[in-house]
Each structure stands twice: as C-alpha cells, then as structure tokens.
N, C-alpha and C positions, 0 to 999 in steps of 0.2 A: 425139331431139327434146325429151324432157323435160330432158335435160342442158343443151341449148341454151337453153331457156326459163329454167331455173334460173340459168344464168350471166348471161343478159341481165337478169333481174330483180335480180340482185345488183349489177349496174352501174347500172341505171336507177333503182332505188328510192332510193339515197342522193342522186342528182341531183335527183329529184323532191322529196324531203324538204327539201333545202337550198333549193330554189326556193320552197317553201311558207314556210319560216321567214323567208327574206329578204323575201318579200312581206308577211308579217304584221308584221315589224319595220321596215318602210320608213317613214321620217319625211321628208317633203319638206324641203329646205333652207329656213331662215328667210327667205332672200332671196326665194324664190318666193311666200312668204305675204305679203310686204310689199305695201302698196298705194301705194307711191311712184310718182309719175309718171315717165316717162323723163327729164324735165328734172331732177328731184330726184336720180335715180340718177346722172345725168351729173355733177352738182355735188359729190357726196360724195367721189370721188377727188380732185377739185380742192381741196376743203377740206383733205383729208389732206395733199396735197402742200404746201399753205401751212404747215401745222403742222410738217412735216419741214423746210421751209426756215427757219422760225423757230428750231427746235431746232439746226439746223446753225449758224446765226448766234450763238446763245447759247453753243454749245460753242466756236466760234471766238473769241468775246469772253472766254471763261472766266468767264461770268456765272452764278454759282449762283442769284442772284435770278431771272433770266430763265428759267433752266432749271427751277427748282423750281416755277414757276407752272404748269407742265404735268405735275407729278408726280401720280400717283394717291395714294390714302390709304396704300397699302403699295407700296414700291418695292424691287425686287430689284436690288442693286448688286454689281458685280464690277469693281473698278477697279485696274488695273495695279499690283499689289503693295500696295494700300491696304486690302485685305481684301474680304470679300464677305459678303453676307447679305441678309435681307429686313428693311427698315427702315420706320418710320413716315415720313410726309412731312417732319416736323421733323428727325428724325435724318438722313434722306437729304440734306436741305439742308446740314447742317453737314459731313457726310462729303464731299459734292461740293465744297463751298467749300474744305475742306482739300486735296482733290485738286488743285483749280485753283491753290492757293497753291504746291504742290510741283511741279506740271507745267504749264508754259506751253505751251498749244496754239498752234502756229504756223500750222497749216493743217488744215482739216477739210472733207471732202467726203462727204456721204451720197449715194452714187450709186445704190444699189439701194433700191427701196422696193416694197412689195407688200402684197397682201391675200390671205392664204391662209385661206380659210374664216372670214373675219371676224377673223383674227389679223393685225393691222396691224403692220408692222415697217419699219425703215429700217436700212441698213448701209452702211458705207463705210470710209474710212481717213483718216489724218491724220499729222501730224508734231508731236512734242512736244520741248521742250527740258527735259532733266532733268540737273541737275548738270553743265551745260556740254556735254552730248552730245545730238545729235539722235537721236530714236528714231522709227521708223515704228510707228504703232499701228493697230489695227483697232477699229472701233466698231460695236456693235449696239444698236439701240433698239427695244424692244417696246412696243406701245401697246395700250390697251384703249379701246373706244368706249363712252362713257357719254352720258347726256343733256346733259352739259356739253361734249361734243366728244371729242377724242382726248386721252388722258392717258398719260403714260409709266408703264409698269408694270415695265419692265426696262431697265437701262443697263449695258452691258458694254463696257469699254475694255481691250484687251489688246495 
C-alpha cells in the first residue's frame, strides 16, 4: 500500500507543480485586453489586406519609392543574391532600388497572408527577368504594427 502511494505521489506531484507554475505565469493575450468594438476588430484585417495589396502593386511596378513608404525604421532584407542584413530605412531604400534595377519583376502575387500572434505577414511568388532569363521567385514580407499602421520589417525574395 505504501509503495502504491509513493508511486502515485511521484507521478501526480510533478503534474500538480506544473499546473501551479503555468497558472502563476499565465498572461492573457493582449487581444483579450483590448477594448475594441467588434466593428473595429473586423476592420483591422481589412486594413492589413489593403496594405498587402499596395505592397504587391509596388513590387509589381518595381517602385522602391512606393515600397519604402511602408518600411519601418529598421528593415531586414534578403534579396536574391543582392546580400542580406538589417538596414536603416534609407539604406533599405537604396538596396531595394538597386535590386529593382537588376531584376525586372514581371509578375507578383502575395497569396498568403496572416496574423500569427500579432506577427503580420504576406507571402507569395512571382517571376523576374534577370539577364534575359525568367526566374520563379518566392517572396515573404513581414510587418510590424505601429501607431502609423503596418510597416515592413522584413522583405525576403529568393
């Protein structure tokens, strides 16, 4: 009998401790703390989809000016053989402008977009003309949400 109680306590005690620790460390998601009305919550994804649509058009046009209007203060770039790193808004503008000069984007479609725990992103594919050859590319755009709206924090084209 004592052996059975000892074995049970060895199995139940860790589960009880874990449950207590998880309960003490529980922080409700920020979204549940927001006092937004349902109408405001419904409009937020709509605004994000408009930003994604704008970014898609800016990429399609090869417009560094239009694209950089949505850059955050620091932007992580990884561009199809043009290097990668974290750049200031001004540096990112010149790097993306050079990229567009070397790679004519013929088609861009950002078909996937989502919000994973307030990490907004869009991804898709496209076609580029590089030295007379068509190349299929993949695109990932990461956003941060600020009081100014959604800003690009990461752009990857591979």
